[in-house]
N, C-alpha and C positions, 0 to 999 in steps of 0.2 A: 373526570370522565368515568362513566360506568364501565365495568369490565366487559370486554368484548367476548362473545361466545359464538359458536356456530349458530345458535338460535337467533341471536340479534342480527347476524348477517343474513340469515334466512328470511327474517322479517323484511329486510331491505329488498331482497329479490322478490318476495311475495308482493310488496307494494308496487314494484315495477311491473309485475305481471298484472296486478289490478289496473294499473294505468293503461297498459296495453289493451286489456279487455275493454276498458272504458272508451279508449280511442277507436276501437273497432265498432262501437255503437254509433259512430258518426256524430259526435257532439258539435256544438257550435265552434267554428274554427278559431274564433278569438279566445274562447275558453280553453280549447285544446292547446293553442300556442302558449297561453299563460301557464298551463300545467307542465308543459315540456320545457319551457324556458329555463328553469333552474338546472335541469339536467344537462343543458348544452351551454351553460355559462362559459365564457371564454377562459376564465381563470379558475373556477371552482366546479365546473360541470363534470359529468361522468367521464368523458374521455381523459381529461387531465387527472382527475382523482384516481381512476382505475390504472392509468399509466404509472402514476406515483406508487400505487399499491403494488403493482407487478415489479417495479424497480426495487422497492423496499423488500419484497419477498426474495428477489434474486440476491440482494445484498445479505439478507439474514441467512439464507442457505449457504452462500459462498463463505461467509465469515464464521459460520458455526464450525468449531473444531471437530465435531462428529461427522461432518459431511465428507464422504469419500472423495479423494482427489483423483478423479478419473476423467478420461476424455468424454465419456458419456455424461458425467456430472457437469463438466464444463459446457458441453453442448446444450444441456437442458437450461442452464443458467443463461447462456447466450440467447436461447429461444425466448425466455421470459423477457429479457431486455429488448429483443427485436420486437416482440409483441407490444411492449410498452411504447416503443417509438411509433409503431403503427397506430396505436390508440391515441397517443398524444397528437398525432397529425390530424386527427378528427376534430380537434378543438375549433377548427374553422367552421364547423356546423352552425355556430352561432350566426354566421353571415347568412346562412340559409333561412334561419328564423327571421332575421331582419328583413330579408327579401320577401318572405311569405307575409310578414306583417305589412310591408309596403304594398304588396299585391292585393291583400285582402282589404286594407284600409284606405286605399287611394285608387285614383284612376290609372289607367295604363300610362307608362312613361311616354313623354313626347318624343318625337323623332330627333329633336335637337338636344335632348338630355344626354349627359355623359354617364355611361354605366359605371358603377363602382367596380373596381378591380377586385376580383375574388381569386381563390385558389385556382379556378379553372380558366380565368381570363388572363391571357399572357400580358406582361407589361409591354407598353409601347416601346418601340426601338428608340434608342437614345443617340445613335450615331447616324450620320448622313450617308455612310457607306451602304452599298446595296446588300441586301440580305442574301446569304448563301443558304440554299436549302440543306437541311440536315439529311444525312443518308439513313440514319436510324434514330428512333425516338429514345430519349433517356428513360431508363427503366430503374425504378427504385422500389424495393431493395434490389441490389444487383442479383442477376441470376445465379452467381456463384455462391450465394448465401452469406456474403460478407456482411457482418452486422454493422449497423450505422453507429457512428461515434456517440459517446454519451455526452450530454450537455455539460 
C-alpha cells in the first residue's frame, strides 16, 4: 500500500466534490446511481469505512502514551466513537439505492405487493396481544449523551 499523506486524502475529498458537482448537473439517473453505488455499499461504502476510520482514530489517540489522560480527552474520544456509531448506522442507505433503482427501472408497485422492510418501516407485530401505545418515542442516542456500546 502506498504511504498515506494528507495530499492523498485530499485527493479523495476532491473526487467526492467532483462527483457532487457532476450530480448537480442532473445526469441520467441510471448513471448517477451507478456512480454513487460504490459509496453506499453495505459493507465497504463510505458510512462503514468512515465509521471504521473514526474508531481507529479514537483507538490510536487513546492508546498513545503521549495522550493526556483528562476528562476532556476522554470526552473527545467518546465523541469520535459516537460519531462512528452514527455514521455506521447510515449503512442502510444502500436500501435507498435499491429502491431508487426499482423506482427508476420498473413500474410502480402493485397494490398487492408486500413492501420490503427498511429502517423506517416497522416490523410487523408478532404477538396476538393488542398493541399498547407508547407514551414517548425511543430516542437514540439518549439525550443524556450516553455513548452507544461498541460492537
